[in-house]
C-alpha atoms as one frame of an Amber mdcrd trajectory, in Angstrom:
protein
  -8.492  10.329 -21.376 -10.687  12.580 -19.199  -7.574  13.789 -17.304  -6.412
  15.608 -20.398  -9.768  17.421 -20.857  -9.808  20.981 -19.385 -11.958  21.576
 -16.293 -15.485  22.576 -17.050 -15.753  20.635 -20.276 -18.393  18.174 -19.094
 -20.126  17.925 -22.469 -16.758  16.832 -24.043 -16.210  14.283 -21.330 -19.674
  12.856 -22.000 -18.633  12.317 -25.648 -15.283  10.646 -24.992 -14.604   7.386
 -23.028 -12.672   7.705 -19.747 -10.314   5.006 -20.656  -9.156   3.355 -23.879
  -7.076   0.198 -24.367  -4.893  -0.429 -27.389  -2.691  -3.285 -28.418   0.987
  -3.166 -29.617   3.624  -5.644 -30.389   7.351  -5.398 -30.024   9.495  -7.571
 -32.228  13.200  -7.696 -31.677  16.479  -9.535 -32.275  20.057  -8.704 -31.121
  20.381  -5.535 -33.028  16.878  -4.309 -34.182  13.399  -3.832 -32.815  10.022
  -2.916 -34.249   7.119  -1.582 -32.075   3.870  -1.472 -33.952   0.089  -1.021
 -33.465  -2.086  -4.091 -33.655  -4.947  -3.175 -35.986  -8.215  -4.438 -34.475
 -10.777  -6.070 -36.842 -13.503  -3.636 -35.853 -13.418   0.118 -34.897 -14.377
   0.810 -31.321 -17.679   2.820 -30.921 -19.000   4.768 -27.974 -22.407   6.265
 -27.170 -22.412   9.960 -26.739 -25.268  10.257 -24.189 -28.428  10.752 -26.104
 -30.048  11.812 -29.472 -28.748   8.580 -31.248 -25.382  10.096 -31.564 -22.145
   8.171 -31.247 -18.377   8.548 -31.727 -16.180   6.041 -33.561 -12.518   5.766
 -32.521  -9.714   4.237 -34.803  -6.189   4.280 -33.696  -3.878   5.435 -36.513
  -1.292   2.880 -37.613   2.112   3.550 -36.180   5.416   1.728 -36.449   8.734
   2.528 -34.649  11.905   0.776 -36.012  15.163   1.018 -34.176  18.666  -0.264
 -34.698  21.473  -0.841 -32.143  23.480   1.892 -33.992  20.890   4.468 -32.650
  18.946   4.834 -35.966  15.186   5.326 -35.658  12.596   5.230 -38.461   8.956
   6.085 -37.369   6.179   5.375 -39.773   3.143   7.477 -39.004  -0.369   7.426
 -40.520  -1.975  10.924 -40.708  -5.117  11.778 -42.555  -4.909   8.559 -44.631
  -1.428   9.058 -45.666   1.780   7.460 -44.301   5.058   9.359 -43.467   8.571
   8.119 -42.719  10.397  10.182 -40.022  14.024   9.699 -39.458  15.521  10.278
 -36.032  18.145   8.911 -33.578  17.957   7.546 -30.044  18.060  10.093 -27.288
  19.263   9.045 -23.768  16.997   9.734 -20.904  18.217  10.921 -17.387  16.992
   7.794 -15.666  17.336   7.362 -11.931  17.013   3.867 -10.301  14.869   2.862
  -7.388  14.976  -0.228  -5.108  11.463  -1.520  -5.881  11.056  -4.882  -7.527
   7.944  -6.520  -9.094   7.083  -9.225 -11.479   5.621  -8.536 -14.948   4.856
 -11.135 -17.562   6.794 -13.712 -15.479  10.073 -11.487 -15.240  11.457  -9.798
 -12.252  11.641  -6.198 -12.976  13.371  -3.204 -11.318  12.140   0.339 -11.284
  13.730   3.381 -12.981  12.201   6.819 -13.331  12.781  10.484 -14.581  11.075
  13.719 -14.895  10.603  15.332 -18.310   9.908  19.018 -18.728   8.351  20.298
 -21.925   7.534  23.734 -23.178   3.981  23.656 -24.757   2.044  26.289 -26.590
  -1.579  26.040 -26.942  -3.354  27.657 -29.970  -7.071  28.403 -30.162  -8.754
  28.806 -33.412 -12.194  30.195 -34.129 -12.854  28.327 -37.374 -11.653  28.119
 -40.969 -10.064  31.358 -42.104 -10.125  32.885 -38.653  -6.984  34.190 -37.100
  -5.343  31.966 -34.535  -4.817  33.241 -31.053  -1.601  32.166 -29.456  -1.225
  31.816 -25.698   1.922  32.144 -23.728   4.100  29.067 -23.749   3.577  26.856
 -20.646   5.918  24.482 -18.919   4.546  20.915 -18.503   6.159  18.339 -16.157
   5.788  14.570 -16.920   6.686  11.911 -14.393   7.828   8.713 -16.115   8.336
   5.328 -14.198   9.714   2.193 -16.006   9.977  -1.389 -14.975  12.824  -3.282
 -16.750  14.227  -6.795 -16.604  17.988  -7.637 -17.239  16.863 -11.117 -18.292
  16.172  -9.811 -21.925  18.596  -7.778 -23.844  19.238  -4.114 -22.933  18.130
  -0.970 -24.671  14.751  -2.384 -25.602  11.227  -1.147 -24.786   7.960   0.353
 -25.993   7.993   3.531 -27.990  11.268   5.385 -27.161  11.567   4.156 -23.702
  14.588   1.921 -24.626  17.694   3.331 -22.961  17.907   1.095 -19.825  20.202
  -1.787 -19.054  17.418  -4.292 -19.816  14.158  -4.663 -21.609  11.381  -2.307
 -20.411   8.214  -4.301 -19.701   6.010  -1.446 -18.164   5.707   2.342 -18.294
   3.670   4.531 -16.064   3.076   8.189 -17.132   1.961  10.716 -14.486   0.739
   7.960 -12.037  -1.740   6.246 -14.248  -2.505   9.006 -16.856  -1.119   6.522
 -19.334   0.132   3.015 -18.795   1.943   0.520 -21.022   2.371  -2.985 -19.757
   3.738  -6.237 -21.448   1.033  -8.868 -21.142   3.191 -11.751 -22.588   6.768
 -12.314 -23.688   7.334 -14.976 -26.234  10.945 -15.873 -27.075  10.959 -17.609
 -30.439  12.464 -17.404 -33.894  10.853 -14.593 -35.816   8.747 -15.224 -38.899
   9.513 -13.747 -42.263   8.797 -10.007 -42.427   7.830  -9.671 -38.720  10.822
  -7.440 -38.129  11.875  -5.124 -41.010  12.437  -1.391 -41.521   9.505   0.440
 -42.853   9.970   1.837 -46.288   6.650   2.836 -47.671   5.694   6.482 -47.056
   6.703  10.021 -47.798  10.053  10.902 -46.009   9.864  13.961 -43.867  11.637
  15.411 -40.793   9.996  15.628 -37.385   9.808  19.355 -37.894   8.099  19.013
 -41.294   5.650  16.360 -39.920   4.685  18.629 -36.936   4.134  21.489 -39.369
   1.839  19.260 -41.473  -0.266  18.463 -38.452  -0.409  22.134 -37.411  -1.533
  23.173 -40.960  -4.304  20.473 -40.961  -5.564  21.605 -37.591  -5.890  25.186
 -38.912  -7.874  23.933 -42.027 -10.248  22.009 -39.790 -10.796  24.873 -37.401
  -9.573  22.781 -34.539  -9.419  24.023 -30.964  -7.051  23.424 -28.068  -4.121
  22.305 -30.143  -1.032  21.611 -28.198   2.487  22.001 -29.659   5.447  20.462
 -27.925   8.733  22.231 -28.669
């Protein structure tokens, strides 16, 4: 988490843990998958370095449902409300490497690609203050995946699901963010373990992004990043 904090913000680093681990589950059958956050029993708390202060972190509930037809439904929690965002699968420009390693008992092969995004930072001075927009910046993200052909193709965490096998690990920017399968259990699914999310307000991705931007303005947030 510290890698994403601008240089010179030592006070901010002291208030935020360097690393954070979260848990997700991926349920799937021959034609559907559901990737969802595992809600922990207790919120994780971190001391902030003196004065009896502390910060409490709670990961918002997230579900990502996909069909083999390419349909995607994302259920996002934001400010205590749930939103349903419709989308479709987008192919990534994967390249394939020769490296092989074992993950969760499966031999996996490497694939990778580089993503380039245009981002725009906005700095706000507080509620009611005019926002100052900076020039758009180009950000490059290096993504490495490890996939196995022993489990059905086009399956993986988040939106990393366009490879000829199941993705069991993702490395973003050489360790900036890592997703790794700890166990793989092939069994019959229980009732309601895999179903399309239906509760929440239906919005488009653009509408949801605008919602978040408006909320940040109201809160007088700083350093907001918008990906185009």
